[in-house]
N, CA, C and O atoms as a GROMACS GRO file, in nm:
protein
  136
    1PHE      N    1  -2.124  -6.177   2.706
    1PHE     CA    2  -2.038  -6.103   2.799
    1PHE      C    3  -1.945  -6.200   2.873
    1PHE      O    4  -1.826  -6.171   2.891
    2ILE      N    5  -2.000  -6.313   2.914
    2ILE     CA    6  -1.919  -6.413   2.984
    2ILE      C    7  -1.806  -6.462   2.894
    2ILE      O    8  -1.691  -6.472   2.936
    3GLN      N    9  -1.841  -6.493   2.769
    3GLN     CA   10  -1.740  -6.541   2.674
    3GLN      C   11  -1.630  -6.437   2.654
    3GLN      O   12  -1.512  -6.470   2.647
    4TRP      N   13  -1.670  -6.310   2.645
    4TRP     CA   14  -1.572  -6.202   2.626
    4TRP      C   15  -1.476  -6.195   2.744
    4TRP      O   16  -1.355  -6.183   2.726
    5SER      N   17  -1.531  -6.201   2.864
    5SER     CA   18  -1.446  -6.192   2.983
    5SER      C   19  -1.350  -6.310   2.990
    5SER      O   20  -1.235  -6.295   3.032
    6GLN      N   21  -1.397  -6.429   2.950
    6GLN     CA   22  -1.310  -6.547   2.951
    6GLN      C   23  -1.198  -6.530   2.849
    6GLN      O   24  -1.083  -6.566   2.876
    7ASP      N   25  -1.230  -6.475   2.732
    7ASP     CA   26  -1.128  -6.453   2.629
    7ASP      C   27  -1.023  -6.354   2.678
    7ASP      O   28  -0.904  -6.373   2.656
    8VAL      N   29  -1.068  -6.249   2.745
    8VAL     CA   30  -0.975  -6.148   2.796
    8VAL      C   31  -0.887  -6.207   2.905
    8VAL      O   32  -0.766  -6.184   2.908
    9LEU      N   33  -0.949  -6.284   2.995
    9LEU     CA   34  -0.872  -6.345   3.104
    9LEU      C   35  -0.768  -6.440   3.047
    9LEU      O   36  -0.654  -6.442   3.094
   10SER      N   37  -0.805  -6.519   2.948
   10SER     CA   38  -0.712  -6.617   2.890
   10SER      C   39  -0.597  -6.547   2.818
   10SER      O   40  -0.487  -6.599   2.812
   11SER      N   41  -0.624  -6.429   2.765
   11SER     CA   42  -0.520  -6.357   2.691
   11SER      C   43  -0.427  -6.281   2.785
   11SER      O   44  -0.314  -6.248   2.749
   12TYR      N   45  -0.474  -6.252   2.907
   12TYR     CA   46  -0.393  -6.178   3.002
   12TYR      C   47  -0.346  -6.263   3.121
   12TYR      O   48  -0.288  -6.210   3.216
   13LYS      N   49  -0.370  -6.394   3.114
   13LYS     CA   50  -0.338  -6.481   3.228
   13LYS      C   51  -0.188  -6.481   3.259
   13LYS      O   52  -0.149  -6.519   3.369
   14ASP      N   53  -0.104  -6.440   3.163
   14ASP     CA   54   0.040  -6.437   3.187
   14ASP      C   55   0.079  -6.322   3.281
   14ASP      O   56   0.184  -6.327   3.344
   15ASP      N   57  -0.006  -6.221   3.290
   15ASP     CA   58   0.023  -6.107   3.377
   15ASP      C   59  -0.063  -6.116   3.502
   15ASP      O   60  -0.180  -6.076   3.501
   16GLY      N   61  -0.006  -6.170   3.610
   16GLY     CA   62  -0.081  -6.194   3.734
   16GLY      C   63  -0.154  -6.070   3.785
   16GLY      O   64  -0.273  -6.076   3.816
   17VAL      N   65  -0.083  -5.958   3.794
   17VAL     CA   66  -0.143  -5.836   3.848
   17VAL      C   67  -0.260  -5.791   3.761
   17VAL      O   68  -0.366  -5.754   3.812
   18ASP      N   69  -0.240  -5.794   3.630
   18ASP     CA   70  -0.345  -5.750   3.539
   18ASP      C   71  -0.469  -5.837   3.554
   18ASP      O   72  -0.581  -5.788   3.543
   19VAL      N   73  -0.449  -5.966   3.581
   19VAL     CA   74  -0.562  -6.057   3.598
   19VAL      C   75  -0.646  -6.014   3.718
   19VAL      O   76  -0.768  -6.008   3.709
   20PHE      N   77  -0.579  -5.985   3.830
   20PHE     CA   78  -0.653  -5.946   3.949
   20PHE      C   79  -0.726  -5.813   3.927
   20PHE      O   80  -0.840  -5.797   3.969
   21LEU      N   81  -0.660  -5.720   3.860
   21LEU     CA   82  -0.724  -5.592   3.831
   21LEU      C   83  -0.843  -5.612   3.739
   21LEU      O   84  -0.949  -5.552   3.758
   22LEU      N   85  -0.825  -5.699   3.639
   22LEU     CA   86  -0.932  -5.724   3.543
   22LEU      C   87  -1.050  -5.793   3.611
   22LEU      O   88  -1.165  -5.763   3.581
   23LEU      N   89  -1.020  -5.884   3.704
   23LEU     CA   90  -1.127  -5.953   3.776
   23LEU      C   91  -1.212  -5.850   3.851
   23LEU      O   92  -1.334  -5.861   3.856
   24GLY      N   93  -1.146  -5.751   3.909
   24GLY     CA   94  -1.219  -5.647   3.981
   24GLY      C   95  -1.308  -5.568   3.886
   24GLY      O   96  -1.422  -5.536   3.920
   25VAL      N   97  -1.257  -5.538   3.768
   25VAL     CA   98  -1.335  -5.464   3.668
   25VAL      C   99  -1.453  -5.548   3.621
   25VAL      O  100  -1.565  -5.498   3.609
   26VAL      N  101  -1.427  -5.676   3.593
   26VAL     CA  102  -1.533  -5.765   3.545
   26VAL      C  103  -1.642  -5.778   3.650
   26VAL      O  104  -1.760  -5.775   3.617
   27GLU      N  105  -1.603  -5.792   3.777
   27GLU     CA  106  -1.702  -5.804   3.884
   27GLU      C  107  -1.785  -5.677   3.895
   27GLU      O  108  -1.906  -5.682   3.918
   28ALA      N  109  -1.719  -5.562   3.880
   28ALA     CA  110  -1.789  -5.435   3.887
   28ALA      C  111  -1.890  -5.423   3.773
   28ALA      O  112  -2.004  -5.383   3.794
   29LEU      N  113  -1.846  -5.457   3.651
   29LEU     CA  114  -1.935  -5.450   3.535
   29LEU      C  115  -2.049  -5.549   3.551
   29LEU      O  116  -2.164  -5.518   3.517
   30ALA      N  117  -2.019  -5.668   3.603
   30ALA     CA  118  -2.122  -5.770   3.621
   30ALA      C  119  -2.228  -5.719   3.719
   30ALA      O  120  -2.347  -5.742   3.699
   31ALA      N  121  -2.184  -5.651   3.824
   31ALA     CA  122  -2.278  -5.598   3.922
   31ALA      C  123  -2.364  -5.488   3.860
   31ALA      O  124  -2.482  -5.476   3.892
   32ILE      N  125  -2.304  -5.409   3.772
   32ILE     CA  126  -2.378  -5.299   3.708
   32ILE      C  127  -2.482  -5.352   3.611
   32ILE      O  128  -2.595  -5.304   3.607
   33PHE      N  129  -2.442  -5.453   3.531
   33PHE     CA  130  -2.532  -5.504   3.427
   33PHE      C  131  -2.620  -5.618   3.475
   33PHE      O  132  -2.700  -5.671   3.398
   34LYS      N  133  -2.606  -5.657   3.602
   34LYS     CA  134  -2.685  -5.770   3.653
   34LYS      C  135  -2.834  -5.734   3.655
   34LYS      O  136  -2.916  -5.817   3.694
   0.00000   0.00000   0.00000
């Protein structure tokens, strides 16, 4: 899961807003699956 999130972040790092939104989603999913 960590590797997947890193791959997604690296592929979307050019879009600043999308990165922040994605970070929120990743944190939410991490909290759910923790």
